[in-house]
C-alpha positions in Angstrom: 78.0 88.4 139.5 79.1 85.9 141.9 81.7 84.8 139.2 82.8 88.3 138.3 83.2 89.1 142.5 85.1 86.3 142.9 87.4 86.6 139.7 87.6 90.4 140.9 88.1 89.7 144.4 90.7 86.9 143.8 92.8 89.1 141.7 93.0 91.9 143.9 93.3 90.2 147.5 96.4 88.5 145.4 98.3 91.6 144.5 97.5 93.5 147.5 98.9 90.5 149.6 102.1 90.5 147.0 102.4 94.1 147.3 102.0 94.5 150.9 104.9 91.3 151.5 107.2 93.4 149.2 106.7 96.4 151.5 107.2 94.5 154.7 110.1 92.5 153.7 111.7 96.0 152.8 110.8 97.6 156.3 111.8 94.1 157.9 115.2 94.9 156.3 115.8 98.8 157.0 114.7 98.1 161.1 116.8 95.1 161.2 119.8 97.1 159.9 118.7 99.8 162.1 119.1 97.5 164.8 122.5 96.0 164.2 124.0 99.1 165.8 122.6 98.1 169.4 123.9 94.8 169.0 127.1 94.6 171.2 126.8 97.7 173.4 127.5 98.3 176.8 124.4 99.3 177.7 122.1 96.7 175.6 123.9 93.8 177.0 122.6 90.5 176.3 120.6 92.1 173.2 122.1 89.4 170.8 121.1 89.3 167.0 117.9 86.9 167.8 116.7 89.3 170.3 117.3 92.1 167.4 115.0 89.7 164.8 112.3 89.1 167.4 112.0 93.3 167.8 112.0 93.9 164.1 109.5 91.3 163.9 107.7 92.6 166.1 107.2 95.8 164.4 105.9 94.4 161.0 101.7 94.3 162.8 102.4 98.2 162.9 103.8 98.7 159.1 100.9 96.7 158.1 98.8 98.8 159.4 100.6 101.6 158.4 101.1 100.8 154.7 97.3 99.4 154.0 95.9 102.2 152.2 99.1 102.1 150.2 99.1 98.8 149.5 95.0 98.8 148.5 95.5 101.2 146.0 98.4 100.1 144.3 97.5 96.4 144.5 93.8 97.8 143.4 95.7 99.6 140.4 97.6 97.1 139.4 94.9 94.8 138.7 92.8 97.4 137.3 95.0 98.8 134.7 95.8 94.7 133.5 91.9 94.3 133.4 92.1 97.2 130.6 94.9 96.7 129.2 94.0 93.0 128.4 90.5 94.6 127.1 88.7 91.9 130.0 86.9 95.0 131.6 86.0 95.7 128.2 84.2 92.3 127.8 83.0 92.7 131.4 81.3 95.9 130.7 79.5 94.6 127.7 78.3 91.2 129.3 76.1 93.8 131.5 78.7 94.8 134.0 77.8 98.7 134.8 79.6 101.5 136.4 77.6 101.0 139.7 77.8 97.4 139.8 81.4 97.5 139.4 81.6 100.5 142.2 79.5 98.5 144.7 81.5 95.2 143.9 85.1 97.3 144.4 83.2 98.6 148.2 82.2 95.5 149.4 85.7 94.2 148.7 87.2 97.6 150.2 84.6 96.9 153.7 87.0 93.8 153.9 90.1 95.8 153.9 88.9 98.2 156.4 87.6 95.6 159.2 91.1 94.0 158.6 93.2 97.1 159.2 91.2 98.5 162.0 91.7 94.8 163.4 95.6 94.9 163.1 95.7 98.8 164.0 93.4 98.2 167.1 94.1 94.8 168.4 97.3 93.7 166.8 99.9 96.2 166.0 99.6 98.1 169.8 100.2 94.8 171.5 103.1 93.8 168.9 104.5 97.3 169.7 104.3 97.3 173.6 105.7 93.8 173.8 108.7 94.5 171.3 109.0 98.0 173.4 109.4 96.1 176.5 111.7 93.6 174.7 113.9 96.4 173.9 114.1 97.7 177.1 115.1 94.5 179.0 118.2 94.3 177.3 118.7 98.5 176.4 117.5 100.1 179.0 114.3 101.6 180.0 111.2 102.9 177.7 110.7 107.0 178.8 109.8 110.1 176.6 112.7 112.0 176.9 114.6 113.6 179.8 111.4 114.8 181.9 109.7 111.7 181.7 105.5 111.1 181.3 103.6 113.7 183.2 100.0 112.4 184.6 97.7 114.9 186.7 95.5 113.3 189.3 92.5 115.3 190.9 91.1 113.9 193.9 88.5 115.4 196.5 90.8 117.7 198.5 93.8 117.8 196.5 95.4 116.9 193.5 98.3 115.7 192.2 101.1 115.8 189.4 103.0 112.7 189.0 106.4 112.2 187.0 107.3 108.8 186.1 110.8 109.0 184.5 110.5 105.6 182.6 109.1 102.1 182.6 111.6 98.7 183.1 110.5 95.8 180.7 108.4 94.3 183.4 106.6 97.8 183.8 107.6 98.7 187.0 108.0 102.5 186.9 111.1 104.1 187.4 112.1 107.4 189.4 108.6 108.5 190.6 107.6 111.7 191.6 104.4 112.9 193.2 103.8 116.4 193.8 100.5 117.3 195.7 98.6 120.2 195.9 95.5 121.9 198.0 92.2 123.1 196.7 94.1 126.6 196.8 97.3 125.1 194.3 99.7 125.2 197.6 102.1 122.3 197.3 101.4 120.0 200.2 104.0 117.3 199.6 106.5 115.7 197.3 107.0 111.9 197.5 110.0 111.0 195.7 110.5 106.5 195.0 113.0 104.7 193.4 110.6 102.5 192.1 106.8 101.7 191.8 104.3 99.1 190.6 100.5 98.5 190.1 99.3 97.2 192.9 95.7 95.3 193.4 92.7 98.2 193.5 93.7 101.2 192.4 96.9 101.7 193.9 100.4 102.4 193.4 102.8 100.2 195.3 106.0 103.0 195.8 109.4 101.1 197.2 112.8 103.5 198.3 110.1 106.6 199.4 111.6 109.8 200.4 108.3 112.2 201.4 108.5 115.9 202.5 105.2 117.4 203.7 105.6 121.4 203.6 103.6 123.5 206.3 100.9 125.1 204.5 98.6 126.5 207.2 101.3 129.1 208.8 101.9 132.0 205.7 105.0 133.2 208.3 106.6 130.4 209.0 108.0 128.1 206.1 109.4 124.5 207.5 109.3 121.4 205.7 109.7 117.6 207.3 111.3 115.1 205.6 110.7 111.1 206.3 111.9 108.3 204.4 109.9 104.7 203.8 110.5 101.4 202.5 107.2 101.3 201.6 104.4 103.3 200.6 101.1 102.7 199.4 99.2 105.7 197.3 96.0 105.4 196.4 95.0 106.8 192.9 92.8 106.4 189.4 95.8 106.2 187.7 96.3 103.0 185.6 98.7 101.2 184.2 96.8 101.7 180.7 97.1 105.6 181.5 100.9 105.4 182.5 101.9 103.7 178.9 99.6 106.0 176.7 101.9 108.9 178.6 105.0 107.1 178.5 104.2 105.0 174.6 103.1 106.8 171.5 99.8 108.0 171.0 99.6 106.3 167.6 100.3 102.9 168.8 97.4 103.0 171.2 94.3 101.1 170.9 90.9 102.7 170.5 89.7 101.9 173.7 93.1 103.2 175.5 93.0 106.7 173.4 89.3 106.9 174.5 90.0 106.3 178.6 93.2 108.3 178.4 90.9 111.2 176.5 88.4 111.1 179.1 90.8 111.3 182.3 92.9 114.1 180.4 89.5 116.2 180.4 88.2 114.9 184.2 91.6 116.6 185.4 91.5 119.7 183.1 94.1 119.0 180.7 94.2 119.6 177.0 93.4 116.5 175.0 93.9 117.9 171.6 96.9 115.7 170.5 95.5 112.5 172.2 92.2 113.2 170.5 93.2 113.8 166.8 95.2 110.6 167.2 92.0 108.8 168.2 89.6 110.1 165.3 92.7 109.2 163.1 92.2 105.7 164.2 88.3 105.2 163.5 88.7 107.1 160.0 92.4 105.6 158.8 90.6 101.9 158.3 87.9 103.7 155.6 90.7 105.5 153.8 91.0 101.8 152.3 87.4 102.5 151.0 88.8 105.5 149.3 91.6 103.9 147.3 89.2 101.0 146.1 87.5 103.5 144.2 90.2 105.9 143.6 91.3 102.8 141.5 88.7 102.1 139.9 88.9 104.6 137.4 92.0 102.8 136.1 90.0 100.3 134.6 88.5 102.3 131.9 91.4 104.0 130.7 92.1 102.9 127.0 94.9 101.6 125.7 96.5 98.7 123.8 100.0 98.7 124.0 102.4 99.9 126.3 103.0 98.5 129.9 101.4 99.6 133.2 104.2 100.3 135.0 103.2 104.4 134.5 100.0 103.7 136.3 101.7 101.7 139.2 103.9 104.6 139.9 101.2 107.0 140.1 99.4 104.6 142.4 102.1 104.6 144.7 103.2 108.2 144.0 99.2 108.9 145.2 99.5 106.3 148.1 102.6 108.3 149.3 100.7 111.8 148.6 97.7 110.4 151.3 100.1 109.7 154.2 102.2 113.1 153.5 98.4 115.2 153.4 97.3 113.0 156.7 100.1 113.4 158.6 100.5 117.6 157.6 96.9 118.3 157.9 97.2 116.8 161.3 99.8 118.5 163.0 98.0 121.5 161.1 94.9 121.3 162.8 97.0 120.6 166.4 98.3 123.6 165.5 95.4 126.0 164.5 93.1 124.0 167.2 90.5 122.7 164.3 88.3 120.1 165.5 89.8 116.8 165.9 87.3 114.5 163.9 87.6 116.8 161.0 91.3 117.2 161.2 91.1 113.0 160.9 88.4 112.9 158.3 89.5 116.0 156.0 92.2 113.5 153.8 89.6 111.1 153.0 87.2 113.9 152.5 89.6 115.1 149.7 90.6 112.0 147.7 87.1 110.6 148.0 86.2 113.4 146.1 88.7 113.5 143.8 88.0 109.8 143.2 84.3 110.1 142.7 84.9 112.8 140.3 87.4 111.1 138.2 84.8 107.8 137.9 82.0 110.1 137.2 84.1 112.0 134.5 85.2 108.7 132.9 81.5 107.0 133.0 80.0 109.6 131.2 83.1 109.6 128.6 82.3 106.1 127.5 
């Protein structure tokens, strides 16, 4: 059994690595061609070919994370179909390899891919993507989510705050900060505007170029406002740098821990967190799809054909992988619109493909 596992694991890992490398080379080329448009622009002063190559290279870990289930499926199908074509798998079966032994062997290999995918998606890809965005902002402008910036809510004992951060600079410094303060009755108390800000020691922000406007809320008959200007202001709050990054950056590029902390912050401030909850559960279930893919590839080893290539089967694997990614994205958006449970929305694509793969495997085993 050790010899079998060594043979099977070596072939599958080499095939998956080759397919992944081919896809990464293709995405690297497309990303680099897309970045060529930004080289030499006035807004991207200093952004050269070297910086573009570094930026594109930093996107590779995220591509690996997104492609792993597809490449695992294609590589596994290629190996299984080749074993069936050369009758190697038939020889293994006559030597005592039962269907459930083959399934257990592939599940063990799939567990390795699960751990690898989780490590890349939860640690390497978020760090690389954040570094890439900061590099792009250093030469090409700021990191922002649009014209309105990012909105964050902060609730304290006697008041609540609505915070708007226009953008982030390459050194993670906030730009165009606006802080709206409301009392317990929901009336606006003050508006603080700052040209820039940075995260200070402890739970504080250090704001520069501050214009603060305080509104009279005690006398309902008269309305007046007092405006003061300050060079520097320290604002105590519990909004961390990770929370601001979570609001500015795309949630799918965040780590599991950062997503969980941001979800807790949204819940504590009475905000909707369904979009981030769905992404959190996707981060939990997405690596497990590698297990589904190796199981989906196993029935190809039980096919009988003496002539003809394995190209149609590899093409079928590519189509199945693409359909999985499409289904994963469509069900994510559909679950968000329909208000489904986040864990169910994230797990449904894997459950569907697990049912299909196990059904095909059971049918082929019984047919033999």
